[in-house]
Z-matrix of the N, CA and C atoms (Angstrom, degrees):
N
C 1 1.488
C 2 1.665 1 110.37
N 3 1.283 2 112.53 1 -44.89
C 4 1.540 3 116.61 2 179.44
C 5 1.669 4 108.60 3 -55.08
N 6 1.389 5 109.45 4 -40.86
C 7 1.482 6 109.39 5 -178.23
C 8 1.338 7 114.05 6 -74.68
N 9 1.409 8 120.94 7 -24.45
C 10 1.382 9 123.90 8 168.35
C 11 1.459 10 118.21 9 -65.26
N 12 1.317 11 118.91 10 -48.14
C 13 1.412 12 123.07 11 167.00
C 14 1.550 13 116.76 12 -49.69
N 15 1.261 14 112.01 13 -49.58
C 16 1.493 15 119.29 14 173.68
C 17 1.496 16 117.55 15 -52.08
N 18 1.324 17 109.04 16 -43.43
C 19 1.540 18 116.40 17 -176.99
C 20 1.540 19 108.25 18 -78.07
N 21 1.224 20 119.71 19 -28.90
C 22 1.453 21 116.80 20 173.61
C 23 1.583 22 117.41 21 -73.37
N 24 1.332 23 108.56 22 -38.39
C 25 1.451 24 117.27 23 173.82
C 26 1.683 25 113.16 24 -61.45
N 27 1.425 26 108.68 25 -46.26
C 28 1.373 27 113.39 26 174.91
C 29 1.419 28 115.20 27 -61.19
N 30 1.294 29 119.35 28 -38.85
C 31 1.459 30 123.15 29 177.86
C 32 1.494 31 115.96 30 -65.68
N 33 1.362 32 116.59 31 -35.61
C 34 1.369 33 117.31 32 175.19
C 35 1.456 34 112.91 33 -76.38
N 36 1.250 35 116.53 34 -33.71
C 37 1.440 36 116.68 35 171.16
C 38 1.594 37 116.67 36 -57.26
N 39 1.421 38 108.87 37 -44.22
C 40 1.474 39 112.43 38 -179.73
C 41 1.456 40 112.06 39 -69.64
N 42 1.298 41 121.12 40 -30.63
C 43 1.490 42 121.04 41 174.75
C 44 1.621 43 110.48 42 -61.16
N 45 1.298 44 112.06 43 -51.08
C 46 1.616 45 118.06 44 175.65
C 47 1.551 46 105.91 45 -57.25
N 48 1.296 47 119.35 46 -48.30
C 49 1.418 48 113.85 47 -171.56
C 50 1.659 49 115.16 48 -73.15
N 51 1.308 50 107.41 49 -28.98
C 52 1.451 51 108.06 50 176.97
C 53 1.607 52 112.54 51 -75.70
N 54 1.334 53 111.58 52 -28.74
C 55 1.600 54 114.55 53 175.05
C 56 1.461 55 105.38 54 -71.54
N 57 1.245 56 120.42 55 -42.54
C 58 1.544 57 116.30 56 -172.81
C 59 1.622 58 106.78 57 -71.66
N 60 1.291 59 118.67 58 -33.75
C 61 1.425 60 119.65 59 -179.11
C 62 1.585 61 109.44 60 -72.07
N 63 1.297 62 116.86 61 -38.76
C 64 1.469 63 122.04 62 171.77
C 65 1.662 64 109.98 63 -55.69
N 66 1.299 65 113.41 64 -49.70
C 67 1.481 66 121.18 65 -177.26
C 68 1.588 67 108.49 66 -62.75
N 69 1.417 68 117.92 67 -43.16
C 70 1.422 69 120.55 68 -174.78
C 71 1.544 70 114.66 69 -69.08
N 72 1.309 71 116.23 70 -37.04
C 73 1.472 72 121.72 71 -168.91
C 74 1.532 73 111.63 72 -98.48
N 75 1.351 74 120.28 73 -4.65
C 76 1.392 75 119.20 74 -175.64
C 77 1.607 76 110.71 75 -75.26
N 78 1.383 77 116.19 76 120.05
C 79 1.354 78 124.09 77 -179.48
C 80 1.491 79 109.61 78 -68.74
N 81 1.356 80 113.13 79 147.47
C 82 1.574 81 118.06 80 -173.26
C 83 1.603 82 105.91 81 -74.51
N 84 1.298 83 115.20 82 161.32
C 85 1.422 84 116.12 83 -179.94
C 86 1.494 85 112.54 84 -64.31
N 87 1.368 86 122.02 85 -28.19
C 88 1.429 87 122.93 86 166.50
C 89 1.505 88 115.44 87 -54.40
N 90 1.384 89 115.01 88 -47.32
C 91 1.483 90 119.15 89 -175.50
C 92 1.549 91 107.16 90 -68.82
N 93 1.343 92 115.17 91 -39.68
C 94 1.504 93 116.54 92 -173.98
C 95 1.653 94 104.27 93 -65.51
N 96 1.273 95 119.00 94 -44.70
C 97 1.417 96 124.01 95 178.77
C 98 1.480 97 112.74 96 -57.99
N 99 1.258 98 113.99 97 -48.82
C 100 1.452 99 121.73 98 -179.55
C 101 1.523 100 110.05 99 -60.31
N 102 1.394 101 118.95 100 -40.92
C 103 1.404 102 123.84 101 -179.88
C 104 1.580 103 109.99 102 -64.54
N 105 1.383 104 113.98 103 -41.89
C 106 1.359 105 119.74 104 -178.27
C 107 1.586 106 114.46 105 -66.20
N 108 1.367 107 107.69 106 -36.00
C 109 1.384 108 117.55 107 -179.82
C 110 1.578 109 114.75 108 -70.50
N 111 1.487 110 110.13 109 -36.35
C 112 1.389 111 120.19 110 170.44
C 113 1.534 112 111.31 111 -61.72
N 114 1.214 113 117.07 112 -46.35
C 115 1.422 114 122.90 113 178.95
C 116 1.586 115 113.96 114 -57.06
N 117 1.295 116 116.49 115 -45.57
C 118 1.564 117 121.80 116 171.00
C 119 1.428 118 108.05 117 -57.96
N 120 1.387 119 115.22 118 -54.98
C 121 1.514 120 118.86 119 -173.05
C 122 1.522 121 112.39 120 -54.76
N 123 1.346 122 121.23 121 -41.11
C 124 1.352 123 126.26 122 179.58
C 125 1.480 124 114.50 123 -71.96
N 126 1.397 125 114.21 124 -40.78
C 127 1.461 126 117.11 125 178.67
C 128 1.536 127 117.88 126 -69.52
N 129 1.414 128 110.10 127 -31.60
C 130 1.469 129 119.85 128 -173.34
C 131 1.470 130 111.92 129 -104.51
N 132 1.285 131 117.71 130 -9.82
C 133 1.555 132 117.64 131 -175.49
C 134 1.473 133 108.54 132 72.44
N 135 1.257 134 126.39 133 40.87
C 136 1.475 135 125.95 134 -174.18
C 137 1.551 136 107.07 135 -83.01
N 138 1.378 137 110.49 136 151.30
C 139 1.500 138 114.31 137 -177.68
C 140 1.650 139 102.76 138 -84.12
N 141 1.320 140 115.70 139 169.36
C 142 1.460 141 119.35 140 -178.83
C 143 1.467 142 114.43 141 -61.67
N 144 1.323 143 120.99 142 -31.08
C 145 1.446 144 122.03 143 171.49
C 146 1.610 145 115.89 144 -70.36
N 147 1.277 146 111.42 145 -36.20
C 148 1.487 147 117.19 146 176.99
C 149 1.502 148 109.99 147 -64.10
N 150 1.352 149 112.41 148 -49.26
C 151 1.483 150 117.11 149 175.49
C 152 1.506 151 116.78 150 -57.81
N 153 1.233 152 112.82 151 -40.50
C 154 1.489 153 118.64 152 175.37
C 155 1.454 154 112.91 153 -58.94
N 156 1.366 155 120.11 154 -40.45
C 157 1.369 156 123.82 155 179.68
C 158 1.551 157 109.57 156 -66.41
N 159 1.268 158 116.21 157 -42.93
C 160 1.495 159 122.13 158 172.47
C 161 1.547 160 113.22 159 -52.74
N 162 1.364 161 105.53 160 -52.01
C 163 1.518 162 113.96 161 -174.07
C 164 1.582 163 106.55 162 -55.78
N 165 1.356 164 119.85 163 -39.52
C 166 1.452 165 118.59 164 -168.15
C 167 1.607 166 102.74 165 -66.61
N 168 1.319 167 117.11 166 -40.22
C 169 1.467 168 116.01 167 -176.41
C 170 1.524 169 108.69 168 -74.83
N 171 1.258 170 123.79 169 -39.45
C 172 1.284 171 128.16 170 178.78
C 173 1.581 172 113.01 171 -59.12
N 174 1.349 173 115.83 172 -40.96
C 175 1.442 174 124.25 173 177.22
C 176 1.540 175 110.90 174 -59.64
N 177 1.386 176 114.95 175 -46.26
C 178 1.481 177 118.70 176 175.37
C 179 1.590 178 109.54 177 -58.53
N 180 1.317 179 119.73 178 -38.34
C 181 1.502 180 121.62 179 173.17
C 182 1.464 181 117.68 180 -59.54
N 183 1.327 182 108.80 181 -43.57
C 184 1.570 183 116.59 182 -175.59
C 185 1.495 184 105.74 183 -75.67
N 186 1.292 185 124.86 184 -29.74
C 187 1.493 186 125.83 185 178.84
C 188 1.625 187 106.48 186 -71.95
N 189 1.442 188 116.25 187 -32.48
C 190 1.420 189 115.96 188 178.80
C 191 1.469 190 115.53 189 -72.64
N 192 1.340 191 118.56 190 -28.78
C 193 1.488 192 128.05 191 -177.98
C 194 1.444 193 112.69 192 -95.21
N 195 1.201 194 127.94 193 -2.00
C 196 1.492 195 137.15 194 -172.96
C 197 1.477 196 104.18 195 -52.32
N 198 1.279 197 115.39 196 -55.41
C 199 1.525 198 125.38 197 -172.61
C 200 1.614 199 105.48 198 -61.18
N 201 1.294 200 112.60 199 -46.20
C 202 1.532 201 116.16 200 177.50
C 203 1.485 202 115.20 201 -59.74
N 204 1.336 203 114.70 202 -43.09
C 205 1.466 204 120.82 203 177.57
C 206 1.539 205 108.59 204 -58.70
N 207 1.388 206 115.01 205 -46.30
C 208 1.470 207 116.77 206 -175.22
C 209 1.518 208 106.60 207 -62.31
N 210 1.279 209 120.72 208 -48.52
C 211 1.485 210 125.61 209 179.94
C 212 1.564 211 109.06 210 -54.17
N 213 1.313 212 111.14 211 -47.31
C 214 1.461 213 113.24 212 -179.14
C 215 1.573 214 112.55 213 -62.43
N 216 1.322 215 119.16 214 -36.33
C 217 1.449 216 118.10 215 176.96
C 218 1.453 217 108.80 216 -71.55
N 219 1.285 218 122.86 217 -30.47
C 220 1.490 219 123.29 218 173.81
C 221 1.448 220 111.26 219 -59.51
N 222 1.358 221 113.42 220 -53.13
C 223 1.408 222 120.30 221 -171.70
C 224 1.691 223 110.34 222 -68.76
N 225 1.370 224 111.03 223 -31.31
C 226 1.514 225 109.94 224 175.79
C 227 1.517 226 112.17 225 -67.63
N 228 1.393 227 116.93 226 -39.14
C 229 1.371 228 121.49 227 176.35
C 230 1.557 229 110.06 228 -58.27
N 231 1.391 230 111.49 229 -46.61
C 232 1.445 231 114.36 230 179.53
C 233 1.616 232 120.12 231 -54.24
N 234 1.450 233 102.63 232 -42.73
C 235 1.462 234 114.18 233 177.28
C 236 1.597 235 108.66 234 -62.53
N 237 1.265 236 118.46 235 -47.14
C 238 1.387 237 122.95 236 -173.07
C 239 1.515 238 108.35 237 -63.84
N 240 1.315 239 116.47 238 -38.27
C 241 1.505 240 123.71 239 -175.26
C 242 1.468 241 111.49 240 -69.41
N 243 1.462 242 114.72 241 -42.16
C 244 1.414 243 125.79 242 176.28
C 245 1.604 244 108.48 243 -62.48
N 246 1.277 245 115.81 244 -50.06
C 247 1.466 246 115.37 245 179.25
C 248 1.441 247 110.15 246 -70.46
N 249 1.257 248 128.99 247 -21.76
C 250 1.495 249 126.70 248 -175.78
C 251 1.612 250 100.38 249 -79.01
N 252 1.285 251 116.38 250 -34.72
C 253 1.610 252 114.02 251 178.31
C 254 1.472 253 107.99 252 -68.97
N 255 1.458 254 117.29 253 -38.40
C 256 1.481 255 116.00 254 -178.56
C 257 1.596 256 112.58 255 -69.63
N 258 1.273 257 109.30 256 -35.48
C 259 1.527 258 116.61 257 176.58
C 260 1.482 259 110.30 258 -61.78
N 261 1.357 260 120.46 259 -42.33
C 262 1.467 261 125.64 260 170.70
C 263 1.400 262 115.21 261 -53.01
N 264 1.387 263 112.94 262 -48.76
C 265 1.524 264 116.41 263 -171.80
C 266 1.639 265 106.04 264 -73.86
N 267 1.276 266 117.80 265 -34.79
C 268 1.509 267 122.63 266 174.91
C 269 1.585 268 109.33 267 -59.52
N 270 1.303 269 108.69 268 -46.42
C 271 1.529 270 112.70 269 -170.23
C 272 1.583 271 109.92 270 -68.61
N 273 1.465 272 116.31 271 -13.73
C 274 1.438 273 116.28 272 176.34
C 275 1.458 274 110.14 273 -66.14
N 276 1.356 275 119.57 274 -20.25
C 277 1.403 276 121.18 275 177.91
C 278 1.603 277 114.85 276 -76.15
N 279 1.194 278 115.88 277 -9.44
C 280 1.521 279 121.41 278 -168.55
C 281 1.615 280 103.29 279 -78.20
N 282 1.318 281 112.17 280 153.02
C 283 1.427 282 116.20 281 172.46
C 284 1.564 283 112.03 282 -80.76
N 285 1.385 284 119.70 283 167.40
C 286 1.492 285 120.95 284 -168.09
C 287 1.605 286 103.72 285 -64.91
N 288 1.330 287 118.26 286 -36.47
C 289 1.416 288 123.36 287 175.83
C 290 1.504 289 112.97 288 -55.16
N 291 1.364 290 113.28 289 -49.22
C 292 1.413 291 114.19 290 -174.86
C 293 1.517 292 113.63 291 -76.31
N 294 1.352 293 118.42 292 -25.92
C 295 1.538 294 120.18 293 168.87
C 296 1.552 295 111.07 294 -63.16
N 297 1.313 296 115.92 295 -44.00
C 298 1.431 297 120.57 296 176.84
C 299 1.545 298 112.78 297 -57.12
N 300 1.345 299 116.40 298 -45.44
C 301 1.339 300 119.63 299 -176.65
C 302 1.647 301 105.17 300 -69.96
N 303 1.213 302 120.80 301 -36.13
C 304 1.490 303 124.04 302 -172.98
C 305 1.541 304 105.53 303 -70.50
N 306 1.351 305 116.71 304 -34.81
C 307 1.442 306 120.00 305 -178.26
C 308 1.615 307 103.55 306 -70.19
N 309 1.252 308 117.41 307 -41.21
C 310 1.427 309 116.07 308 -176.75
C 311 1.531 310 111.01 309 -68.60
N 312 1.377 311 119.30 310 -36.07
C 313 1.474 312 122.31 311 177.37
C 314 1.536 313 111.14 312 -63.52
N 315 1.435 314 112.40 313 -34.93
C 316 1.491 315 115.55 314 -175.99
C 317 1.578 316 109.71 315 -74.40
N 318 1.346 317 117.74 316 -36.23
C 319 1.442 318 119.76 317 170.22
C 320 1.600 319 115.82 318 -55.69
N 321 1.348 320 114.34 319 -25.09
C 322 1.446 321 119.25 320 177.37
C 323 1.475 322 109.83 321 -93.68
N 324 1.310 323 122.74 322 4.42
C 325 1.462 324 125.42 323 173.22
C 326 1.498 325 112.58 324 104.66
N 327 1.200 326 123.73 325 5.86
C 328 1.521 327 126.07 326 -175.23
C 329 1.544 328 107.14 327 -70.00
N 330 1.186 329 121.47 328 138.99
C 331 1.425 330 124.49 329 174.82
C 332 1.552 331 108.70 330 -140.88
N 333 1.373 332 118.10 331 140.40
C 334 1.565 333 115.87 332 175.28
C 335 1.442 334 110.10 333 -69.85
N 336 1.419 335 113.87 334 147.03
C 337 1.420 336 118.05 335 171.60
C 338 1.567 337 107.85 336 -141.37
N 339 1.452 338 117.94 337 -176.40
C 340 1.267 339 125.93 338 -173.51
C 341 1.574 340 110.70 339 -105.01
N 342 1.278 341 117.97 340 -8.87
C 343 1.485 342 121.21 341 -170.14
C 344 1.452 343 108.53 342 -68.43
N 345 1.378 344 125.61 343 153.43
C 346 1.428 345 129.83 344 174.55
C 347 1.600 346 105.06 345 -71.78
N 348 1.371 347 115.34 346 150.40
C 349 1.394 348 122.56 347 175.97
C 350 1.502 349 111.31 348 -93.43
N 351 1.340 350 119.54 349 146.92
C 352 1.297 351 126.36 350 170.75
C 353 1.491 352 114.39 351 -98.80
N 354 1.275 353 117.44 352 -16.71
C 355 1.482 354 125.03 353 178.56
C 356 1.497 355 108.15 354 -142.58
N 357 1.254 356 114.52 355 153.32
C 358 1.535 357 126.49 356 178.40
C 359 1.553 358 107.27 357 -101.99
N 360 1.359 359 116.94 358 -2.77
C 361 1.430 360 118.67 359 -170.81
C 362 1.579 361 104.55 360 -80.00
N 363 1.285 362 117.92 361 108.96
C 364 1.541 363 121.66 362 -179.74
C 365 1.464 364 113.02 363 -62.42
N 366 1.301 365 125.85 364 -23.52
C 367 1.495 366 125.36 365 178.13
C 368 1.534 367 106.79 366 -71.64
N 369 1.407 368 123.86 367 -27.77
C 370 1.464 369 121.81 368 -171.65
C 371 1.511 370 111.06 369 -66.30
N 372 1.369 371 113.32 370 -19.25
C 373 1.433 372 115.30 371 174.10
C 374 1.330 373 122.58 372 -120.69
N 375 1.284 374 119.29 373 10.06
C 376 1.474 375 124.24 374 -177.89
C 377 1.431 376 114.07 375 -58.87
N 378 1.450 377 119.58 376 124.10
C 379 1.393 378 127.90 377 -178.45
C 380 1.532 379 116.79 378 66.51
N 381 1.362 380 118.16 379 11.72
C 382 1.518 381 119.71 380 -170.06
C 383 1.500 382 107.64 381 -108.04
N 384 1.272 383 121.58 382 1.63
C 385 1.504 384 123.16 383 -171.02
C 386 1.555 385 105.74 384 -61.61
N 387 1.264 386 114.23 385 134.58
C 388 1.530 387 117.28 386 173.10
C 389 1.626 388 112.36 387 -84.99
N 390 1.209 389 112.78 388 -170.04
C 391 1.474 390 115.09 389 -178.24
C 392 1.540 391 114.06 390 -66.94
N 393 1.196 392 115.00 391 -22.30
C 394 1.509 393 119.15 392 179.94
C 395 1.559 394 104.51 393 -96.46
N 396 1.179 395 126.53 394 5.49
C 397 1.371 396 125.31 395 179.64
C 398 1.572 397 112.86 396 69.71
N 399 1.310 398 111.71 397 56.99
C 400 1.508 399 115.35 398 -175.99
C 401 1.508 400 113.16 399 -67.09
N 402 1.309 401 121.18 400 -6.49
C 403 1.439 402 119.70 401 179.77
C 404 1.520 403 102.39 402 -93.79
N 405 1.399 404 112.85 403 142.40
C 406 1.499 405 116.17 404 178.35
C 407 1.479 406 110.59 405 -86.58
N 408 1.246 407 112.76 406 173.87
C 409 1.556 408 123.62 407 -179.41
C 410 1.514 409 109.35 408 -55.18
N 411 1.281 410 117.04 409 -33.76
C 412 1.620 411 117.62 410 178.11
C 413 1.496 412 112.17 411 -77.06
N 414 1.371 413 120.45 412 -10.02
C 415 1.402 414 120.33 413 174.10
C 416 1.562 415 106.18 414 101.62
N 417 1.292 416 117.62 415 -13.37
C 418 1.589 417 117.35 416 -170.74
C 419 1.572 418 104.45 417 -85.38
N 420 1.306 419 111.17 418 170.79
C 421 1.502 420 118.04 419 178.14
C 422 1.487 421 110.27 420 -68.56
N 423 1.242 422 121.38 421 142.72
C 424 1.501 423 129.09 422 -178.26
C 425 1.559 424 102.31 423 -68.90
N 426 1.356 425 115.15 424 145.58
C 427 1.457 426 115.42 425 -179.46
C 428 1.539 427 106.55 426 -73.84
N 429 1.344 428 109.80 427 150.58
C 430 1.453 429 123.96 428 -178.54
C 431 1.618 430 104.47 429 -77.33
N 432 1.409 431 114.43 430 148.89
C 433 1.452 432 117.65 431 171.72
C 434 1.492 433 107.43 432 -55.06
N 435 1.431 434 107.90 433 150.47
C 436 1.542 435 114.05 434 178.11
C 437 1.563 436 110.94 435 -72.75
N 438 1.190 437 125.99 436 -36.10
C 439 1.316 438 129.68 437 179.52
C 440 1.479 439 116.04 438 -129.80
N 441 1.220 440 120.94 439 137.78
C 442 1.454 441 125.79 440 -173.46
C 443 1.570 442 106.49 441 -75.80
N 444 1.240 443 115.38 442 147.21
C 445 1.520 444 120.24 443 172.80
C 446 1.535 445 109.19 444 -66.29
N 447 1.339 446 120.60 445 138.00
C 448 1.343 447 126.32 446 -174.70
C 449 1.741 448 106.73 447 -69.39
N 450 1.357 449 109.07 448 149.02
C 451 1.486 450 113.26 449 176.81
C 452 1.634 451 112.72 450 -61.57
N 453 1.243 452 115.73 451 147.52
C 454 1.405 453 117.27 452 -177.55
C 455 1.612 454 110.31 453 -65.08
N 456 1.325 455 117.43 454 147.28
C 457 1.398 456 118.78 455 -179.70
C 458 1.513 457 105.24 456 -117.09
N 459 1.324 458 110.00 457 126.93
C 460 1.573 459 114.49 458 178.17
C 461 1.562 460 112.18 459 -55.57
N 462 1.293 461 115.33 460 133.53
C 463 1.435 462 118.10 461 177.82
C 464 1.593 463 111.26 462 -119.36
N 465 1.262 464 116.24 463 13.45
C 466 1.480 465 125.79 464 176.26
C 467 1.503 466 113.50 465 -119.26
N 468 1.186 467 117.52 466 139.27
C 469 1.494 468 122.54 467 177.26
C 470 1.517 469 112.89 468 -100.12
N 471 1.168 470 125.11 469 141.33
C 472 1.408 471 126.08 470 177.26
C 473 1.507 472 110.78 471 -99.36
N 474 1.280 473 111.88 472 134.92
C 475 1.429 474 117.70 473 -173.85
C 476 1.533 475 109.09 474 -114.61
C-alpha cells in the first residue's frame, strides 16, 4: 500500500512538472515563425525582404495552430507522467542490486524509452540519453528512423 501511495504521488508530481515544463519552454508563435522563415532563407538564399514576406504568412499559420501545439504539449506531459507511473510500478519488481544499478545509470543521464534498440551493448549509450530518453532499455542506441522527413516546401509566394 505504501508503494502504491508513493507511486500515485510520484505520478501526480510528474504530471504537474511535465505540464509546467511544457508551459515554460514553449516558444511563441512569433519565434516559431521566425525560425521557419530563417530556415527557408538559409536553405534558399532568400533576401531579407523575401524572408520577411514568408515570415508574415508563417506567423499566421503558427497563430492558427497555437492551440493545437498547447494541447499536444499537455498530451505529451500526460503520456510521460502515465508511463513514469507504470515505470515505477514495474521497477518494484527489480532486485535491490538492479535498483542500485538503475539509480547509477539515471545519474549518468539514462532514461527509459520506447524506441527499438540497434545494439545490446550497454556501453554504447552510457550517459548519452537525450531529453526524450533516446537510449533504450537495453542500453543501446535507439534505432534511427527508416526514412528522413522531406524538406519543407514553401507554400507562400513573395510579391
